[in-house]
C-alpha positions in Angstrom: 127.1 -9.2 -28.5 129.8 -9.6 -25.9 131.3 -7.8 -22.9 135.1 -7.8 -22.7 136.5 -6.3 -19.4 140.1 -5.1 -19.3 142.0 -3.4 -16.4 139.7 -0.7 -14.9 142.6 1.8 -14.9 142.0 2.1 -18.6 140.2 5.3 -19.8 136.5 5.3 -20.2 134.9 5.5 -23.6 132.7 8.7 -23.4 131.1 7.9 -26.8 129.2 4.9 -25.6 125.5 5.3 -26.7 124.2 4.7 -23.1 124.3 7.3 -20.4 126.6 5.1 -18.3 130.2 4.9 -19.8 131.8 1.4 -20.1 135.4 0.3 -19.8 137.3 0.8 -23.0 137.1 -2.8 -24.2 133.5 -4.0 -24.6 132.2 -7.5 -25.2 129.7 -10.3 -23.5 129.6 -14.7 -21.7 128.4 -17.7 -18.8 129.5 -20.5 -16.3 128.9 -22.5 -13.1 128.8 -21.4 -9.4 132.5 -21.8 -8.9 135.7 -19.9 -9.3 137.2 -20.6 -12.8 140.9 -20.0 -13.5 142.0 -20.0 -17.1 144.0 -18.0 -19.6 141.5 -15.1 -19.4 142.0 -14.7 -15.6 140.0 -15.4 -12.5 136.2 -15.5 -13.1 133.7 -16.2 -10.4 130.0 -17.1 -11.2 127.5 -16.8 -8.3 123.7 -16.2 -8.0 122.1 -13.0 -6.8 119.1 -13.0 -4.4 116.7 -13.7 -7.3 118.7 -16.7 -8.4 120.1 -15.0 -11.5 123.7 -15.7 -12.4 126.2 -12.9 -12.1 129.9 -13.0 -13.1 132.7 -11.3 -11.2 136.0 -10.7 -13.0 139.2 -9.9 -11.2 142.7 -9.0 -12.3 145.9 -9.5 -10.3 146.3 -5.8 -9.4 142.9 -6.1 -7.5 140.5 -4.3 -9.9 137.2 -6.1 -10.5 133.9 -5.9 -12.5 130.6 -7.6 -11.8 128.2 -8.4 -14.7 124.7 -9.7 -14.3 123.2 -12.1 -16.9 120.0 -10.1 -16.4 120.4 -7.7 -19.3 124.1 -8.5 -19.7 124.6 -5.4 -17.6 127.8 -4.3 -15.8 126.7 -3.6 -12.3 130.0 -2.8 -10.6 133.5 -1.7 -11.6 136.1 -1.2 -8.9 139.6 0.0 -9.2 142.6 -1.7 -7.5 141.9 0.4 -4.4 138.4 -1.0 -4.1 136.6 2.2 -5.1 133.3 1.8 -6.9 133.4 3.7 -10.3 129.9 3.1 -11.5 126.6 4.4 -10.1 123.7 2.0 -9.3 120.6 3.4 -7.6 120.0 2.2 -4.0 116.4 1.6 -5.2 117.3 -0.3 -8.3 115.1 -3.4 -9.0 117.2 -6.5 -9.8 114.4 -8.7 -11.1 113.2 -9.2 -14.7 111.3 -7.8 -16.6 112.3 -4.6 -14.8 115.6 -3.1 -16.1 118.2 -2.2 -13.5 118.8 1.5 -12.8 122.5 2.2 -13.1 125.7 0.5 -14.2 126.2 0.0 -17.9 122.9 -0.9 -19.6 122.8 -2.3 -23.1 120.2 -0.3 -25.1 119.2 -2.5 -28.1 117.7 -2.6 -30.7 116.7 1.0 -30.0 117.6 3.9 -27.8 114.9 5.7 -25.7 111.6 5.7 -27.4 112.9 6.3 -30.9 111.2 3.2 -32.3 108.2 0.9 -32.0 109.6 -1.2 -29.0 109.7 -0.6 -25.3 111.9 2.1 -23.8 115.6 1.4 -24.7 114.6 -1.9 -26.4 114.3 -5.4 -25.0 118.0 -6.5 -24.6 118.4 -5.0 -21.1 115.4 -6.9 -19.8 116.3 -10.4 -21.1 118.4 -13.1 -19.5 121.7 -13.5 -21.4 123.9 -16.7 -21.5 127.6 -17.3 -21.4 129.3 -18.0 -24.7 130.9 -21.5 -24.3 133.0 -21.0 -27.4 134.1 -17.4 -27.5 136.5 -15.9 -30.0 140.1 -15.9 -28.7 141.6 -12.8 -27.2 144.3 -11.0 -29.0 147.7 -12.0 -27.6 148.3 -8.6 -26.1 145.1 -8.9 -24.1 146.2 -12.0 -22.1 148.5 -10.1 -19.8 146.8 -9.3 -16.5 143.3 -9.1 -18.0 140.0 -11.0 -17.4 137.2 -11.4 -20.0 133.9 -13.0 -20.3 131.6 -13.2 -23.4 127.8 -13.2 -23.2 125.2 -14.0 -25.8 121.6 -12.9 -26.3 119.7 -15.2 -28.6 116.3 -13.8 -29.9 113.2 -15.8 -28.9 110.2 -16.2 -31.2 108.4 -13.5 -29.1 111.4 -11.1 -29.7 111.2 -11.7 -33.4 107.4 -11.0 -33.5 107.8 -7.7 -31.7 111.0 -6.8 -33.7 110.7 -8.4 -37.1 114.0 -6.8 -38.1 115.0 -6.7 -41.7 118.4 -8.0 -42.8 118.6 -5.4 -45.5 120.4 -2.0 -45.6 121.0 0.7 -48.2 124.3 2.4 -48.7 124.9 5.6 -50.7 122.1 7.7 -49.3 123.7 8.7 -46.0 123.8 12.5 -45.2 121.3 13.3 -48.0 118.2 15.4 -47.6 114.9 13.5 -48.0 111.2 14.2 -48.2 109.2 12.1 -45.7 105.8 11.1 -47.0 104.8 10.0 -43.6 105.3 13.6 -42.3 103.5 15.5 -45.0 106.6 15.6 -47.2 108.6 17.5 -44.6 112.3 17.7 -45.4 114.9 16.0 -43.2 118.6 15.0 -43.4 119.6 11.4 -43.1 121.7 10.8 -40.0 122.5 7.1 -40.2 125.6 5.5 -41.7 123.2 3.4 -43.8 119.5 3.1 -44.3 118.0 0.2 -42.2 114.4 -0.8 -41.5 112.5 -1.2 -38.3 109.2 0.4 -39.2 107.3 1.9 -42.2 109.5 4.0 -44.5 108.2 6.2 -47.4 110.9 8.7 -48.4 112.3 10.5 -51.4 116.0 11.0 -51.2 117.1 14.1 -53.1 120.1 14.7 -55.4 121.4 11.2 -54.8 124.6 9.6 -56.3 124.4 7.6 -59.4 125.5 4.3 -57.7 123.6 2.9 -54.7 124.0 -0.5 -53.0 121.2 -2.6 -51.4 122.8 -5.2 -49.1 120.8 -8.4 -48.4 122.7 -10.0 -45.5 120.4 -13.0 -45.2 120.9 -14.1 -48.8 124.5 -12.9 -48.9 124.1 -10.7 -52.0 124.2 -7.0 -52.9 122.0 -5.3 -55.5 124.0 -2.5 -57.2 121.8 0.3 -58.7 123.4 2.5 -61.3 121.3 5.3 -62.7 121.5 8.3 -65.1 119.1 11.2 -65.7 117.2 10.6 -62.4 118.6 12.5 -59.5 116.2 11.2 -56.7 115.6 7.9 -55.1 112.3 6.6 -53.6 112.6 4.2 -50.7 109.5 2.5 -49.5 108.4 -0.4 -47.2 104.9 -0.5 -45.8 105.8 -2.6 -42.8 103.3 -4.5 -40.7 100.4 -2.2 -40.0 100.0 -0.8 -43.5 100.5 -4.2 -45.1 97.4 -5.5 -43.4 95.4 -2.5 -44.7 96.4 -3.1 -48.4 94.0 -5.3 -50.3 96.6 -6.2 -53.0 99.5 -6.9 -50.6 100.0 -9.9 -48.3 100.1 -9.3 -44.5 103.7 -10.7 -44.2 105.1 -9.7 -47.6 106.7 -6.5 -46.3 109.5 -8.9 -45.0 110.2 -10.0 -48.5 110.4 -6.7 -50.4 112.0 -3.3 -50.5 111.2 -0.6 -53.1 114.3 1.4 -54.1 113.5 3.3 -57.3 115.2 6.0 -59.3 113.1 9.1 -60.0 113.0 12.8 -60.8 110.6 14.2 -58.2 111.9 17.4 -56.7 112.6 19.0 -60.1 110.3 17.7 -62.8 111.9 17.3 -66.2 110.5 19.7 -68.7 111.2 19.3 -72.5 110.8 21.9 -75.1 109.8 20.9 -78.7 112.7 18.9 -80.2 114.5 18.3 -76.9 115.3 14.8 -75.7 115.7 13.2 -72.3 117.1 9.8 -71.4 116.6 8.0 -68.1 118.6 4.9 -67.5 118.6 2.3 -64.6 120.9 -0.7 -64.3 120.4 -3.3 -61.6 123.1 -5.9 -60.9 123.2 -8.6 -58.3 126.7 -9.5 -56.9 128.0 -11.5 -53.9 127.6 -9.7 -50.6 131.4 -9.4 -50.3 131.1 -6.7 -52.9 132.2 -3.3 -51.5 130.7 -0.2 -53.2 
């Protein structure tokens, strides 16, 4: 992740997932306690009263932004008249592991309490580092702009509390599904793709005949083509249920994903002499494949 700050007179992106809107260009970086002048513009790195690095970026017209490495959070954004454009509470606590109240927080890997982790995830409570080898700015971004790129590298503790899966399913978005974890209540899929951060046991209804399962870690995609079976079962027991299953390893949920074609909502009924054919084809292709 990275925080790229451009001139504060730019419009604010009102679609940012947090409640505090960021400048239009958004990225995240590090440094020493000195003023640095380079092609990105003047960057000053100092320490706050808790000894945590904070980065101040300034542009020639006088606008500035201040970013704390505590949470990679933008704490201040002033225009060329020196007016503060972001709210930060006077009672905000600027010391880990407490998140700062105000500015532009980074809510990752979850928003609110919509997952198994702490409120708004762990990223805003961690110490970030500066990217010593950031990607180059676009030539049009050099003129009168300052930027800094920050990195958040997961620790072993982070991976234990968030054993994220490098797998996603495409082709089931916007479909209705029956959730077996909620007494088969019917919901509509809201995500752009199906990802996994907790137990999943669903039946997606009236699905397309081609579905892609992307395995980013192994750089491959499984393409599922089906006929005669309108529904798709998606299941992963995750950590808690895995430990309760006698014929399933405690950590094996990280190595598998059940994606199966089925006919569940409307059972197939055959009269004497009628025939039905169900067909499923599974192909593995490089992950660069685009469905």
